[in-house]
N, C-alpha and C positions, 0 to 999 in steps of 0.2 A: 504493499500499500504506499503511496506516494506521501511524502511528509512535507510540512510547511518549512521554508527556508526564509530566514529573514534577510531582506535586502534594505538598501538605504536610497532615498530619493536623491538623485544626483541632479536633476533639473526639472523644470515645468515650463510648458508654453501654453498661453491662452489664445487660441485663435480667433474666437468670438465669444459672445456672451455665455454660450453653453459648451463649446468645443475645446477640449484641452488635450494636450499631449504630456504624459508623465515619463521621465526617464528614471529608471531604476538599476542601480548597481547590485547585481546578484550573479556573479561570474559562474557560479556552480550549476545555474539552471541553463540547460542546452536544449536546442530545438532544431527542427527543420523549417526553413522559410515557408510560411502560409499556416503553420500550427499556431495554437493559442495557449496562453498561460492561465492559470487561475490566480488572480490577485486577491488578497485578503488583508482585513484589519481585524483586530479584536472585536468580538461580538459584544452587543451590550449586555449588562448584567441580566441574568435570568434566561438567556438564550440556550437552546438545546446544545449547540455547538460552541467551542471556544472561539473559532474563526468565522467571520462573515466573508465569503469569497464569491467571485463572480468571474467568468472567462473574458479575456480580452486577448486579441491577436497581437503578436510581435509586429511592430513596424520596421524595426532594425533587421538587417540581414544577420544571419548567425555569426559572420566573421567580426562583427563590430560590437562595440561596448560603449555606453550601457544599454540595457534593453530599453525599449521605448514602446508605449502604448498610447493609442489614439481613442479617445471616447467622448461620448456625450453625456452631459450632466442631467440626470432626470431629477427635478428639484424634490420630489417626494420619495426618491429612491433610497434604499438603506445604506448603499456604498458610494455610489458615483459622487455625491456632494463631499463626501469625506476625502475621497481620493483627490479632488480638485482643490481641497483646503490645505493639502500636504505641503511642505516647504523642504528645500535641500537640507539633507541630514536626517529627515524623519524616517522612521522604520515603516516598512511595508513588507508584506510576506507574499511569497509565491510558492505554489507546489513545485516541488523539485523536477517533476516529470511534465514536459509539455504534451499537448494531445492534439489530435485532428488529422484528416487526411486530405485537406485542401493545399495539396503541395505537388510540385513538378514530378516526384516519383510515381505519383498516382495518376497523372494525366497521359493519355495515349498520343502518339505522333500525329501531327497534321502539319499543313504548310503554314497555317496562321493560328496564333493563340489571341483570343479576345478576352479581355479582362474587364468585367462589366461591374461596376460598384455604384452603390449609393451611399451617402453620407460617410460615417466611420468604417463602412465596408472596404474603404480604400486601403486601409492599414495593411492586411496581408498581401496585397498586391505590391505594395512598396517594398516589402521584405523580399518577395519573390523576385521582383525585377531588378534588385540590386545584388543579384547572384548571377552566376553565369549560365545556369540551367537553362532558362527559357530562351536565351539567345543562342545557345548551342543546338537546342531541340526544334526551334521554329524559325521559318525564314522571314516572318513578319510577326509583329507584336502590337496590338491596339490596346490602349488603356482608355476606359470610359469612366468618367466620375461624374455623377448626378447629384445635385443638391437643390434645395428650394431657392436660396439666395446666393448671389455671386460671393459675398463675404465668406460663405462656407467652402469655398474652393481652396482647401488648405494644401500645404506642401507644395506650393508652385515652384519653389527653388529646387526642391528634390526632384520633381518631375522634369524641370527644365535641364538639369544635369544629366538625367537619364536620356532624354532627347538629344542632348549634344554628344553623349558618348556612343549612342547607337543610332546615329544619323543614318537615314535610309532604310532602317530596319523597324523603327518605332514610330507610332502615331499616338497622339493624345487628343481626345475629343471630350470637351467638358459640356455638360448640361445644366441649364438653370431653368427651373420650371415656373417660377412666379415672377420673374422680371426679365427684361432684355439685358443681355450682355454680350458685348462684342466678342466674336469668335466662338460662342458658345451656341448650342442647339437650344431652342426654347421647347420645353415640353418633358415628356417621359421616354425613357428608353424603349420600351416595347412598342409604342407608336412610331418611333423613328426607325425602328427596325422594320416594321410592317410597310411603311410608306417609302422606304429607301434612302431617307436622308442620312442615316447614320453611316451606311456603307459608303455614300457618295462623298461624305466629308472625310471619312478614313482613308478611302482609296483601297480598300481591301474586302473581298467578298466574305460574307458570313454565311456559309453554306455547309451542308454535311459533306460535301465533296472536298472542301478545302480547309475547314476550320474546326477548332475546338473552343467552346465557350465556358469560362469560368464565371459564375454569378455569385456575387457577395453583396448583401445589404437587406433591406427591408423586406418582410415576407411578401408584400404585394408586388414589389418589383420582381422578386424571384419567380414567384408564381406566374405573373403575367408574360414575363419574358420567356420563361419556359414553354408556356403555351404558344407564343408566336413562333419559337424556334422548332417546336414539335410540328407545326404546320409545314415547315421547311424539310421535314424529315430528320430532324436532329433530336435524338432520344437521350434520356439521362444515361451518364456513364456510370457503370458498377463494375467491380472487379471481375465478377463472373459474366457480366454482360457488357462488354465495351460499347461505349457511345460517344456522343460529341458534346455533352453538357455536364459540367460539375458545379455542384451547388452548395453554398453555405449561407444560411439565414444569419444576419448579423444586425442586431437591432437594439 
């Protein structure tokens, strides 16, 4: 059984009113890019368990330190407001073993990899895309990040560095659903796949013949996008039944 490891807050960044990144020094915790950790803090008095923990994906690639986690603060949530209030040097706990199958070793070969994210679902893709694995496995990689407002388009410098390092192989397509933003598609991912706007902007086909799609974000996006892709003949990927779509709900 995995045990809790005490880490220390190494840094914190506030992207918007409710979006934060937390950096945690815990070198004994290892992972594969795309996996998630369980972060925890001592539970309130009277709780059944000593620690209150929730899953958060690693944003940093495995070869870098400290670990980084990107999260949305739920005002009434039991943990995220406490995480957002931590300061450098404060203790925070992680389970020693990372989990999850949302990673390159689980994804079959294809010509193109599509990384489709909403909100904080961007996090695991930033870890994956800062390793060599996707660039060695796929000819083209498309990252899509959908948010409600332009201010929520976080990690722009990180994405720009990936774009510069992988010129000609990488495309980034932002979405903003509730306001106009230069360079971004207005609306939702499923509709922009259905009407062809997304492929037109990325310049890469999204079909069963050429692509594998990884979906990470809110359940509605994951469900609706999967439905659109199914109409294109793209079925969910499983170890025993290879397919074209890998899913992770991140909300």
